[in-house]
N, C-alpha and C positions, 0 to 999 in steps of 0.2 A: 768594514761594511761599505759596499759600493753604493753608487748613487741610486740605482733602482731599488735596492733593499731599503734604503733610507726613505724613499718616497712611499713604498708599501707600508713601512712602519708608521710613518706620519699619517697615512690614510687610515690605517687600522685604529690609531689613537684618536683620530678625528671622529671616526664612526662610533667608537666606544664612548667618547665624550658626548656625542649627540644623543646616544641611547640613554646615557646616565642623566643628561639634562632633561630629555623628554620624560623619563620616569619621574624625576623630581616635580616636573610641571603637572603631569597627569597621574600622580601617584594614586589618587582615589579611583580613577578609572581602571588602572591596572589591578588594584586590589579587588574591584568588583568582578573583573574577568577571571581572576585567579581560581575561584571555586569551579567555574566551568571548565577551565583547562585541566584542573585536577580530576574532575569527573571523567572527562574524555580519556585522559591518560590511564586512569584506573580501570574504567569499565569499557573502553573502546579499543585502546591501543595495547594495553598490557595483556588482555586475553588473547591477542593474536599469537602470542607465544604458544598457546595451546593448539594452534593449527598444525604444529609439528606431528601431533598424534595421527594426522591423516596418513602419514607415510610410515606409521609404525603399527605393530601389533600391541597396542597400548595395554599396560597392566597398571591398575591403581597402586598396587603394592610396590612396583618398581619405579613408577613415575615416568615422566617424559624422558629424563636423562638416562634411565636404565632400561627402557623398553626396547624390544627388538625392531630394527628398521627393516621394512618390507617393500619400500619403494611405492610403486603405483598399483600394488596388488589389490588394495581396497577399491580402486576405481575399476579395475578389470573384473573384480567380483560383482560390482554393481551392474556393469554392462552385460555380464553373462547371466545375471539373475532373470529367470523367466517373468517375474512379476515387475521388473524394472520398467519395461515399456508400458505396462498397464498403468502404473502410478504416474508416469510422466504424461501419458495420454489424458488421464483423468484430471491431472493438475492443469494442463493447458486447456482442456475442455471447460472446466469450471471457471478458470481465469478469463477465458475468451468471452463466455456469455455474461460474466459479471461485468467485464469491460464494456461490451456492446450495449447492455441495457442499464448498467449501473452508472456509467460515467455520464451519459447525457441526461439522466433523470434529474439530478439537482440543478442542472442548467435550465431545464424546462420549468421546474418548480420556481426557480428564481425569477424567470421571465413572467410567469403567471402572477406571483406575489407582487412583482413590480408594477403590474397593471391594476392592482387593487387600489382604489382611491379612498375608500373608507378606512381611516387609520385604525379604528377599534377592531374592525373585522380583520384587517391585515395583521395586527398583532396577535389576534386569536389564532389565525391560520399558522403564523410563524411558530407560536408556542406549541401548538398541537403537533406540528411537523418535527419540532426539536425533541419532544419528550421521549420517543422510542430510543433515541441514542443513549439515554441514561439508564436503559434497562440492561442489566448484566447478561452476559452470554448464557449463563446457566438458566436464568429465569426465561430468557427468550426461547431457548431450546425446549424448556418445559412447556411453554405456551404452544410452540409448534407441535410438539408431540400430542398435547391435549386436543388441539383443534384438528389434527390430521389422522387421529386414530379412527378405527372403523365406525365408531358411533359418535365421532366428533362433529363439529359444526360444518367444516368444509365438505366432508363426504355426504353429510345430510343435504347440503345445498346442491351438490352435484347430482345426488340421487333424484332430485326434482326434474333434472334434465335427462334422466334415463341412464345415468352412470351407476355402476355397481358400488355399494358401500364396501370399501376396503381400506386397510391401513395404508395410507399414501406413502409413508416413510419406508415401508417395506417393498414399495414398487420402484425398481431401478429407473424406470422411465420418468417418474415423478420427482426423484430426489433432487436432481440439478435445478429444475424450475423452482422447487420449494426453497432451496438454498439461496438462489439468486433473488427471488422475490422478497424473501424475508430480510435479506441483506439490504436491499433497496429501501424497504419500509423502515428499517432501523436507522439508516444513515442519510437518507435523502434530505431531511431537514437540516441536519448539522452541516452537511457538505454544501448546502446552498448558501450558507452564510457568506462565504468568501465571494461568491458571484453577486450576491446582493450588495456587498461592499463595493465591488467593482462597478456595478450599475449605478450606485450613488455618485460615482466620480465622473460619469458621463455628463457633458455640458448640456443642460436642459434647453439652451437656446437653439441647439440643433433640432430638437423636436418641434419647437415653435416654428422654426423656418420651414421644416418639412410639412407641417400642417398648412402653412400659408401656401406652399407649393402644391397642396392637394394630396399629399401622401397619406395613405391609410395606415392602420396599425401594422399590418403585415410588412408593408414597405418600410416603415420606420424601424421595425425590428431587424429587417434584412440589411438595411443600409446604414443604420446608426447603432442599434443595440449590439448586434453580433460583432461588428468590427470593433466596438468599444470593449467587448469581452474577449476578443481574440487573444491578446497577450496572456491573460489569466488562464484561458482555456488551454493554450499551448503549454504553459509552465506546469499546470496540474496534470495534463495528459502525459508529459514527459516523466514527471514524478511517479505517476501511476504505472507507467511502463517499467520503471525501474524497480517496482515491487510487485510486478505482475504475478510471479509464482509464489509470493509469500501469502499463501492461504492459511489463515489461522487454524491450527489443528484443534483448538478447543471446541469450536462449533461443529466441525466434522465429527470429532470424537463423540460428542454428545448426541449426534443425530444418526450416524450410520450404524449399520448392523451387518451381520454376515450376508443377509439377503441383498445388500446394496454395495458390498465391497467392490464389485466389478466396475462401478461408476463413481464411487465415493472415496475410495482409498487413494490418497494423494501423497505427495512427497513428505509433507510435514507430519502426517500420521505414521508414515513408514519410518521416518527418522525417530519419532517418539517410540515406536515399538522396538526398533533396533537399539537405540541408545539407552532408553530408560528401562524398558521391560526386559530386554535381553542383555543389557550391560555391554553391548558391543560398541564401545565409544569411538574407536577408530573408524569403523565402517560408517556409523551415523554421522561423524564429523566430515567424512569424505563426501557423503551425499549432500550434506548441508553446504559444503564449500562449492560443489558443482551447481547447486541451486543459486547460490549467491553470484557465481561467475556468470551464469546465464542472465540473471537480472542486470548485472553491470553491462553486459553486451547489449541487451535490449535498451538500456538507458542511453548508452553512447550512440547506438544506431538511430534511435528515435530523435535524439537531440540533433544529430547531423542532418537527418532528413528534414527536421523542422527548420533548421537554419538555411537549408538549401532551397526548400519550396515555400516556406512561409516568411523567411527573412529574419527570424528571431529564434533564440533557443535559451536553454537554461544556463549554459556555459560555453 
């Protein structure tokens, strides 16, 4: 054994000894982390083996090992499908409007709640805003259908202003606004929690100094509150962009109908039909993989832009 090999061996032994000693010292912490590691290995990394079916004509009878390899045929099939561009357009359309109106909504609510000085009234407002989050998707969609049917509450109110009483969910022009507004109503209170926590960490002496200098509420929000929220807003915005196309198919599935397929059919519902209803597992997996790759690209691009122009990012 030459000198270099001896040094490497000693270095490896030293590293192994350090790891063993660290394990002995922090044995409890390692045991606490172990279930999390096992969870991710079983439910996050092990299922990645199933991605091989994307490049196969997968047959449950033959399994992944025995199914026919077809290369990129599933991706070519998707891009040649006439309905592909429609569902991609609908997915981006719904995601875009949800981001434009849904992302700033909890920030505005947090700013408003933060300005309430009566503690009892503040707690009441917070509680009321949180409650819709705990309504299940099925119940929420049932309420939406009930209130938007031709003789429902919303058409009745709109008729006062001269609008015709119609089933709003059957109207393609009304589907996206209903989806976005109902989503904001359900999640605005819950999403505002993290912004309220960030607001509580802002030094109150800054507000006192601003008042002494004659700054009004708008100036305080502009120069103190929003800069204090900036890191939190950036991180949550980057995370939101990383899941931009992950529109939950449950709500769409419970709300859309053949009359609104042209605007409501999205990638997740298309994958559901292809994978579950048609048992075309390889094709559905290929579309799901494309959707995930686009989300990853959006996450990386948004993070880099944030680091370049705002000076901070997620990673």
